[in-house]
C-alpha positions as CSV (number, residue, x, y, z in Angstrom):
1,M,-14.4,56.6,-30.0
2,A,-12.7,53.6,-28.1
3,F,-13.1,54.1,-24.2
4,E,-10.2,52.7,-21.6
5,T,-11.6,50.3,-19.0
6,E,-8.3,50.0,-17.2
7,S,-6.6,52.3,-14.9
8,C,-2.7,52.2,-15.7
9,D,-2.0,50.1,-12.7
10,G,-4.1,47.2,-14.4
11,T,-7.2,47.5,-12.3
12,R,-10.8,48.1,-13.7
13,P,-12.4,51.3,-12.6
14,S,-15.5,50.3,-13.3
15,A,-15.5,47.9,-10.0
16,A,-15.0,50.8,-7.6
17,L,-18.6,52.9,-9.5
18,S,-20.8,51.4,-6.9
19,E,-19.3,54.0,-4.8
20,F,-21.1,56.6,-6.6
21,V,-23.6,58.2,-4.7
22,P,-25.7,60.9,-6.9
23,L,-26.2,64.6,-5.6
24,P,-29.5,64.4,-3.6
25,L,-32.1,66.3,-5.5
26,K,-35.4,67.7,-3.9
27,S,-38.7,67.6,-5.4
28,L,-39.2,70.1,-8.1
29,P,-41.6,72.5,-7.7
30,Q,-44.9,72.5,-10.4
31,N,-43.7,76.0,-11.5
32,P,-40.1,75.9,-10.6
33,S,-38.3,79.3,-10.8
34,V,-36.0,79.9,-13.6
35,S,-32.6,81.7,-14.2
36,V,-31.3,82.9,-17.5
37,L,-27.4,83.6,-16.9
38,I,-26.7,85.4,-20.0
39,T,-22.5,86.1,-20.1
40,C,-21.4,88.9,-22.5
41,F,-18.2,90.3,-23.1
42,N,-17.7,92.8,-26.5
43,Y,-21.3,91.6,-27.9
44,G,-23.1,95.0,-28.1
45,A,-24.0,93.5,-31.6
46,Y,-25.8,90.2,-30.1
47,V,-26.7,91.1,-26.4
48,G,-30.0,92.5,-27.2
49,E,-31.4,89.8,-29.0
50,A,-29.9,87.6,-26.6
51,I,-32.0,89.1,-23.8
52,E,-35.5,89.5,-26.3
53,S,-35.1,85.5,-27.0
54,A,-35.4,85.2,-22.9
55,L,-38.1,87.6,-22.7
56,E,-40.3,85.6,-25.8
57,Q,-40.1,82.4,-23.6
58,T,-43.4,80.3,-23.6
59,Y,-42.1,79.8,-19.8
60,P,-41.3,83.3,-18.2
61,P,-38.0,83.0,-16.7
62,A,-38.1,84.8,-13.3
63,E,-35.1,86.4,-13.8
64,I,-32.7,87.3,-16.7
65,I,-29.3,88.3,-15.5
66,V,-26.4,89.4,-17.7
67,S,-23.1,89.4,-16.3
68,D,-20.7,91.6,-18.0
69,D,-16.7,91.1,-18.3
70,A,-15.8,94.6,-18.5
71,S,-17.1,95.0,-22.3
72,Q,-15.1,98.1,-24.2
73,D,-17.9,98.4,-26.9
74,N,-21.6,99.4,-26.1
75,S,-22.6,96.3,-24.5
76,C,-23.6,97.7,-21.3
77,E,-25.6,100.4,-22.7
78,V,-27.7,98.4,-24.6
79,V,-28.6,95.7,-21.4
80,E,-29.5,99.3,-19.4
81,S,-31.8,99.8,-22.5
82,Y,-33.6,96.9,-21.7
83,I,-33.5,98.1,-18.1
84,S,-35.0,101.3,-18.6
85,R,-38.3,99.7,-19.9
86,G,-38.8,97.8,-16.4
87,L,-38.2,94.4,-17.8
88,G,-36.2,93.3,-15.0
89,I,-33.3,92.5,-16.2
90,K,-30.3,92.7,-14.0
91,L,-26.4,93.7,-14.9
92,L,-23.8,93.0,-13.0
93,R,-20.3,95.1,-14.1
94,N,-17.5,92.6,-13.4
95,P,-13.9,93.4,-13.7
96,H,-12.5,91.5,-16.7
97,G,-11.5,88.1,-15.6
98,G,-12.7,85.7,-18.2
99,M,-15.7,83.4,-18.9
100,A,-15.2,81.3,-15.5
101,A,-15.2,84.4,-13.4
102,N,-18.0,86.4,-15.4
103,L,-20.2,83.0,-15.1
104,N,-19.2,82.4,-11.6
105,A,-21.1,86.2,-10.9
106,A,-24.1,85.6,-12.9
107,F,-24.5,82.1,-10.6
108,R,-23.7,84.1,-7.4
109,S,-26.4,86.6,-8.3
110,S,-28.8,83.7,-8.9
111,S,-31.5,82.2,-7.2
112,G,-33.3,80.0,-9.2
113,D,-34.4,76.2,-9.1
114,V,-33.3,75.9,-12.5
115,L,-30.2,77.6,-14.1
116,C,-30.2,78.0,-18.0
117,L,-26.8,79.4,-19.4
118,L,-27.0,81.6,-22.3
119,D,-24.3,83.4,-24.8
120,A,-24.7,86.7,-25.3
121,D,-24.0,86.4,-28.8
122,D,-26.7,83.0,-29.0
123,T,-30.3,83.1,-28.6
124,F,-32.9,81.2,-27.0
125,L,-35.7,79.5,-29.2
126,P,-39.3,80.3,-28.2
127,G,-39.7,77.0,-26.2
128,K,-36.6,76.4,-24.7
129,I,-37.3,76.8,-21.1
130,E,-40.4,74.8,-21.0
131,A,-38.8,72.3,-22.9
132,V,-36.3,72.2,-20.2
133,V,-38.7,72.2,-17.1
134,N,-40.9,69.7,-19.0
135,A,-37.8,67.3,-19.5
136,F,-36.5,68.0,-15.2
137,H,-40.6,67.0,-14.7
138,T,-40.2,63.8,-16.8
139,H,-37.2,62.8,-15.0
140,P,-36.8,63.8,-12.1
141,E,-33.5,62.1,-11.2
142,A,-31.7,64.1,-13.2
143,G,-30.1,67.4,-12.2
144,F,-28.6,68.1,-16.1
145,A,-30.6,68.9,-19.4
146,V,-28.8,69.1,-22.7
147,H,-30.5,69.9,-25.8
148,R,-29.5,70.4,-30.0
149,A,-28.9,73.5,-31.5
150,S,-29.9,75.3,-34.7
151,L,-26.3,76.7,-36.2
152,V,-26.7,80.6,-38.1
153,D,-23.9,82.5,-39.5
154,N,-23.4,85.9,-38.9
155,Q,-26.7,87.0,-41.4
156,K,-28.9,84.1,-39.0
157,R,-28.8,82.0,-42.3
158,A,-29.3,78.5,-41.3
159,R,-26.0,76.6,-41.2
160,G,-27.6,73.0,-39.9
161,I,-27.6,71.4,-36.5
162,Y,-25.1,70.7,-33.3
163,P,-24.2,68.1,-32.8
164,L,-24.7,67.0,-36.4
165,L,-24.3,62.7,-36.2
166,S,-23.9,61.7,-32.6
167,A,-26.6,61.2,-30.3
168,L,-26.6,63.2,-27.0
169,P,-25.8,61.5,-23.9
170,S,-28.3,60.8,-21.6
171,G,-29.3,58.8,-18.5
172,D,-27.1,57.5,-15.9
173,C,-23.4,58.3,-17.4
174,A,-20.8,57.9,-14.9
175,Q,-19.6,55.3,-15.7
176,I,-19.2,55.8,-19.3
177,T,-17.5,59.1,-17.8
178,Y,-15.4,57.6,-15.7
179,D,-14.1,54.8,-17.3
180,N,-13.4,57.2,-20.4
181,S,-11.1,59.0,-17.9
182,G,-13.4,61.6,-17.0
183,I,-14.6,62.9,-20.9
184,L,-17.9,62.0,-21.6
185,M,-18.6,62.8,-25.7
186,G,-21.4,64.7,-27.2
187,L,-22.1,67.5,-24.9
188,P,-22.8,70.8,-26.9
189,P,-21.5,74.3,-25.7
190,T,-22.8,76.9,-23.1
191,T,-26.3,77.7,-24.3
192,N,-27.6,74.2,-25.0
193,L,-26.8,73.8,-21.0
194,A,-29.4,73.7,-18.0
195,L,-28.8,72.4,-14.4
196,R,-30.9,71.8,-11.2
197,R,-30.0,74.2,-8.4
198,E,-28.7,71.4,-6.1
199,V,-26.2,70.6,-8.8
200,A,-25.0,74.0,-10.0
201,D,-24.2,74.4,-6.1
202,R,-21.5,71.8,-6.5
203,I,-19.9,72.6,-9.6
204,F,-19.6,76.6,-8.7
205,P,-17.8,78.2,-8.4
206,I,-15.7,77.7,-11.2
207,P,-11.7,78.0,-11.1
208,V,-11.0,81.5,-12.6
209,E,-8.3,80.2,-14.5
210,Y,-10.6,78.8,-17.3
211,T,-11.0,81.8,-18.4
212,G,-12.3,80.3,-21.9
213,Y,-14.3,77.3,-21.8
214,A,-15.7,77.7,-18.6
215,E,-18.8,75.5,-19.6
216,Q,-16.0,72.3,-19.5
217,M,-16.3,72.2,-15.9
218,I,-19.8,71.5,-16.2
219,H,-19.2,69.0,-18.6
220,R,-16.9,67.1,-16.8
221,M,-18.5,67.5,-13.2
222,A,-22.2,67.0,-13.9
223,P,-22.0,63.6,-15.0
224,L,-20.3,62.2,-12.3
225,M,-23.2,63.8,-9.5
226,T,-26.0,63.3,-11.5
227,Q,-28.1,62.0,-14.4
228,L,-28.8,63.4,-17.7
229,C,-31.5,64.5,-19.5
230,A,-31.4,65.0,-23.2
231,I,-33.6,66.9,-25.5
232,D,-33.5,65.7,-29.0
233,A,-35.0,68.7,-30.8
234,P,-32.3,72.1,-31.0
235,L,-33.9,75.1,-28.2
236,A,-30.9,77.4,-29.5
237,R,-29.8,79.2,-32.2
238,W,-25.7,79.0,-32.1
239,R,-24.1,81.9,-34.4
240,L,-21.3,80.8,-36.1
241,H,-19.4,84.4,-36.3
242,G,-15.4,85.2,-36.4
243,A,-15.1,86.1,-32.6
244,N,-15.8,82.4,-30.8
245,D,-12.8,80.3,-31.8
246,Q,-15.0,77.4,-31.1
247,N,-17.0,77.3,-34.4
248,S,-13.5,77.5,-36.5
249,T,-13.1,75.8,-39.1
250,R,-9.4,75.0,-39.2
251,I,-7.6,73.0,-36.7
252,T,-4.2,74.7,-35.5
253,P,-1.8,73.4,-33.0
254,R,-1.9,76.1,-30.7
255,R,-5.4,75.9,-30.4
256,L,-4.7,72.1,-29.3
257,E,-1.8,72.7,-27.1
258,R,-4.6,75.1,-25.6
259,E,-7.1,72.6,-25.3
260,L,-5.0,69.1,-24.1
261,K,-3.4,71.6,-21.2
262,I,-7.7,72.5,-19.9
263,M,-8.2,68.8,-20.3
264,D,-5.2,68.2,-18.0
265,S,-6.5,70.4,-15.8
266,L,-10.3,69.4,-15.6
267,W,-8.6,65.9,-14.8
268,L,-7.1,67.0,-11.8
269,E,-10.3,68.7,-10.9
270,Q,-12.0,65.3,-11.2
271,K,-9.6,63.7,-9.3
272,H,-10.2,66.0,-6.6
273,Y,-13.9,65.6,-6.6
274,L,-13.5,61.8,-6.8
275,E,-10.8,61.2,-4.0
276,G,-14.0,63.4,-1.7
277,V,-16.5,60.5,-2.7
278,S,-14.3,57.9,-2.4
279,A,-10.5,57.0,-2.2
280,V,-10.9,53.4,-4.6
281,L,-12.7,56.0,-7.0
282,G,-9.9,58.4,-6.9
283,A,-7.0,56.0,-7.0
284,S,-8.3,54.0,-9.7
285,F,-9.3,56.9,-12.4
286,P,-7.9,56.5,-15.7
287,A,-5.1,58.5,-16.9
288,I,-6.2,61.3,-19.2
289,E,-3.3,60.5,-21.3
290,R,-5.2,56.9,-22.4
291,N,-8.2,58.9,-23.2
292,P,-9.2,58.4,-27.2
293,L,-9.4,62.0,-27.4
294,Y,-6.7,63.3,-25.9
295,L,-4.5,60.8,-27.5
296,K,-5.8,62.3,-31.1
297,M,-5.4,65.6,-30.2
298,N,-1.8,65.4,-29.4
299,Y,-0.8,63.1,-32.3
300,I,-2.6,65.8,-34.8
301,R,-0.4,69.0,-32.3
302,H,2.7,67.4,-33.1
303,R,1.8,65.9,-36.9
304,L,0.5,69.7,-37.8
305,N,3.7,70.9,-36.3
306,N,5.7,68.1,-38.0
307,D,7.7,67.2,-34.8
308,P,9.7,64.6,-33.7
309,A,7.4,63.8,-31.1
310,M,4.8,63.1,-33.7
311,R,6.4,59.1,-33.8
312,Q,6.0,58.4,-30.1
313,A,2.5,60.3,-30.6
314,Y,1.1,58.3,-33.2
315,S,2.6,55.3,-31.6
316,D,0.7,56.0,-28.4
317,L,-2.2,56.7,-30.3
318,C,-2.7,53.6,-32.4
319,A,-1.3,51.3,-28.9
320,Y,-4.5,52.8,-27.1
321,G,-6.8,55.1,-28.6
322,L,-7.7,52.8,-31.9
323,R,-10.7,50.5,-32.3
324,A,-9.7,47.5,-35.0
325,N,-13.3,47.3,-36.4
326,S,-13.9,51.2,-36.3
327,K,-13.8,52.9,-40.2
328,V,-13.1,56.2,-38.5
329,D,-10.3,55.0,-36.8
330,R,-8.7,52.6,-40.0
331,F,-8.4,56.3,-41.0
332,W,-6.4,57.6,-38.1
333,R,-4.2,54.2,-38.0
334,Y,-3.0,54.9,-42.0
335,S,-3.3,58.8,-41.4
336,N,0.7,59.0,-40.8
337,R,1.2,58.3,-45.0
338,L,-0.7,61.7,-45.9
339,P,1.1,64.5,-47.0
340,R,0.7,67.0,-44.2
341,P,-1.4,69.6,-46.5
342,L,-3.8,66.3,-46.8
343,F,-4.0,65.5,-43.4
344,Q,-4.3,69.2,-42.6
345,R,-7.7,69.3,-44.8
346,A,-8.8,66.0,-43.2
347,V,-8.5,67.0,-39.7
348,D,-10.4,70.2,-40.3
349,L,-13.2,68.0,-42.1
350,L,-13.4,65.6,-39.3
351,L,-13.1,67.6,-36.2
352,T,-15.1,70.9,-36.8
353,Q,-18.4,72.0,-38.6
354,S,-18.9,72.9,-42.1
355,V,-21.8,72.5,-44.9
356,W,-20.8,69.6,-46.4
357,K,-21.1,67.9,-42.9
358,E,-24.5,68.9,-42.6
359,M,-25.0,67.8,-46.0
360,V,-24.3,64.3,-45.4
361,T,-26.1,64.4,-41.9
362,R,-29.2,65.1,-43.4
363,A,-28.9,62.3,-46.1
364,I,-28.2,59.9,-43.2
365,R,-31.2,60.9,-41.0
366,G,-33.6,62.5,-43.4
367,R,-34.6,65.4,-41.5
368,Q,-34.5,69.1,-41.8
369,S,-32.3,71.5,-39.9
370,V,-34.0,73.9,-37.9
């Protein structure tokens, strides 16, 4: 992806980055308390495995909180079966409010120095929490930790590593996030995120209108507040099944329209935060409409719909979102010549996960999936 380095008024936003002041972090205790926050909605078939994976950690969590979003299946009964065994699991029965409200409830009930998020249909690998704690000790300036995930299907068969090709972002990513209209590429989904308490206190509560993709608020805000520490190894299993559309292998205009609206809303949240840090930062924050990912998604949406706005979206993409020396961007430059069915196939291949992409990854990186 190309990065915008100028705002719409021609000023260089990076010149204002001296205004950034990272959130202060306390000295982390030698054995910090860790809260595992499990969010659940109609995942009775999976939530028991999620709880088991938290209980089997080499570094035991201080608390395991299961926050249920008014599930209509047997999710709560499964959780209560663990509570009845005296395992110290806490169940929160919430009214149906969506992912953000459910995650907010789990956060309010937590007390740990470190928060590890876990979707109820995923599982931690046994050394996950220990690796996160060690990473925070090794990088005391970092309040946000990320790691890779092992993809598995509904029969627990290995389907590769996520992210497949890109390196995980690490270190001080405030400038690249800011200059790229607030988007830091390469961040993994919910189960692969951990936060120091001080950073979580500043991000939560997440606005409840994010009924899905609530973790994107963390993606957008945390890199502007603190440094990142990245753990290259997969420390969780991310389950691929029909109920989680992030794992879909087909790109649709409806999905793109929803995600573009979320990107617009998250950009406004970032701008509000930046204005509180510095008027200069807020004023020169690059527009989301000039972000390369946003431009590509907007172009794909119109191209798949075959609507008149496609021409302007393609023109904007070529003008602001492509690099002249990029082989991938060369595809986008000439993609308007492809028949729509072939364009759909190419987009699905480029922007979603697949076994074929994992095979390419193994050949390039010379490593086996876990």
